[in-house]
C-alpha positions in Angstrom: 162.8 206.3 -125.1 162.6 204.4 -121.7 160.3 206.0 -119.1 162.4 205.7 -115.6 160.1 203.9 -112.8 159.6 206.5 -109.9 160.7 205.0 -106.6 158.0 206.0 -103.5 159.2 204.5 -100.3 156.3 203.2 -98.2 155.7 205.7 -95.3 152.3 204.6 -94.2 153.7 202.7 -91.2 154.0 204.7 -88.1 157.2 204.2 -85.5 155.0 202.8 -83.1 153.7 200.1 -85.5 157.6 199.4 -86.6 158.4 199.0 -82.9 155.5 196.6 -82.5 156.4 194.6 -85.6 160.0 194.4 -84.5 159.1 192.7 -80.9 156.7 190.3 -82.5 159.6 189.4 -84.9 161.9 188.8 -81.8 159.4 186.3 -80.2 158.3 184.8 -83.7 162.2 184.1 -85.1 164.0 183.8 -81.5 165.8 180.4 -82.2 166.7 182.1 -85.8 168.1 185.3 -83.9 169.9 183.0 -81.5 171.5 181.1 -84.1 172.7 184.0 -86.0 174.3 185.6 -83.0 176.1 182.1 -82.6 177.2 182.4 -86.1 178.4 185.8 -85.9 180.4 185.1 -82.7 182.0 182.3 -84.7 182.7 184.2 -87.5 184.3 186.9 -85.1 186.4 184.0 -83.2 187.9 182.7 -86.4 188.9 186.5 -87.8 186.6 186.0 -90.9 184.9 189.3 -90.0 188.2 191.1 -89.7 189.3 189.2 -93.0 186.1 190.5 -94.7 186.6 194.1 -93.5 189.9 194.4 -94.3 189.1 193.0 -98.0 186.3 195.5 -98.0 188.7 198.4 -97.1 191.0 197.6 -99.7 188.4 197.0 -102.5 189.9 199.4 -104.8 193.4 198.0 -104.4 192.4 194.7 -104.8 190.4 195.4 -108.1 193.3 197.2 -109.6 195.5 194.5 -108.9 193.3 191.8 -110.3 192.8 194.0 -113.3 196.6 194.7 -114.3 197.4 191.0 -113.7 194.3 189.9 -115.9 195.5 192.5 -118.7 198.8 190.7 -119.1 198.9 188.8 -122.5 199.5 185.5 -120.3 196.3 186.1 -118.3 194.4 186.4 -121.5 195.9 183.1 -123.1 195.2 181.3 -119.5 191.4 182.4 -119.5 191.2 181.6 -123.2 192.7 178.3 -123.2 190.3 177.8 -119.8 187.4 178.5 -122.0 188.5 176.2 -125.0 189.3 173.5 -122.4 185.7 174.1 -121.0 184.4 173.5 -124.5 186.0 170.8 -125.1 185.1 169.0 -121.9 181.3 169.9 -122.3 181.4 167.4 -125.3 182.7 164.6 -123.0 179.5 162.3 -121.7 180.1 162.1 -118.1 178.8 158.5 -117.8 181.8 158.1 -120.1 184.2 159.6 -117.5 182.2 157.6 -114.6 183.0 154.4 -116.7 186.7 155.2 -117.1 187.2 156.0 -113.6 185.7 152.4 -112.7 187.9 150.7 -115.1 191.0 152.6 -114.0 190.3 151.7 -110.1 190.0 148.2 -110.7 193.2 145.8 -109.8 195.7 145.8 -112.6 198.0 142.7 -113.3 201.0 142.5 -111.4 203.1 142.1 -114.6 202.7 143.6 -118.4 205.2 141.9 -120.3 205.8 142.4 -124.1 203.5 139.7 -125.3 200.6 140.9 -123.0 201.0 144.5 -124.3 200.8 143.5 -127.8 197.8 141.1 -127.1 196.1 144.3 -125.5 196.9 146.3 -128.3 195.8 144.2 -130.7 192.6 143.3 -129.2 189.1 145.1 -129.8 189.7 147.5 -126.8 193.3 148.2 -127.7 192.2 149.1 -131.5 189.4 151.3 -130.3 192.1 153.3 -128.1 194.7 153.2 -130.9 191.8 154.6 -133.4 190.9 157.5 -130.7 194.7 158.1 -130.3 195.4 158.2 -134.0 192.5 160.8 -134.6 193.7 163.0 -131.8 197.3 163.1 -133.4 195.8 163.9 -136.5 193.6 166.7 -135.3 196.7 168.0 -133.2 198.8 168.0 -136.4 196.3 169.6 -138.4 195.8 172.6 -135.8 199.8 172.7 -135.7 199.9 172.9 -139.7 197.1 175.8 -139.5 200.0 177.8 -137.4 
């Protein structure tokens, strides 16, 4: 069985030593303290402090409403689907997506007629896309067949 760790607060410093250290810190960290005051003022001016205070005061209400919403069947499905999409996306090489984005951002030909589209599909790149699309359709069909 685990033995609890005894917490003994450090009481060796006298109040005088604590005040002395505080005065030293004010001099040593003056720029940081002034910067923190400026940040605090900006948070106050923007109303962010009031929002945080309100959120902390309504924590129980917020947690209750979030837990009720997360317990709905639709929410459970959304969370599961997001996790599965994350699993699928984790298998995609980021370099591939980078190359795809580069290709999609290239200028496109003005017109794409039927013959030009057929040439693209018959070409090496088109066959590669068609094979990938066919594999996706096949996997999708198998998943549907399993129910």
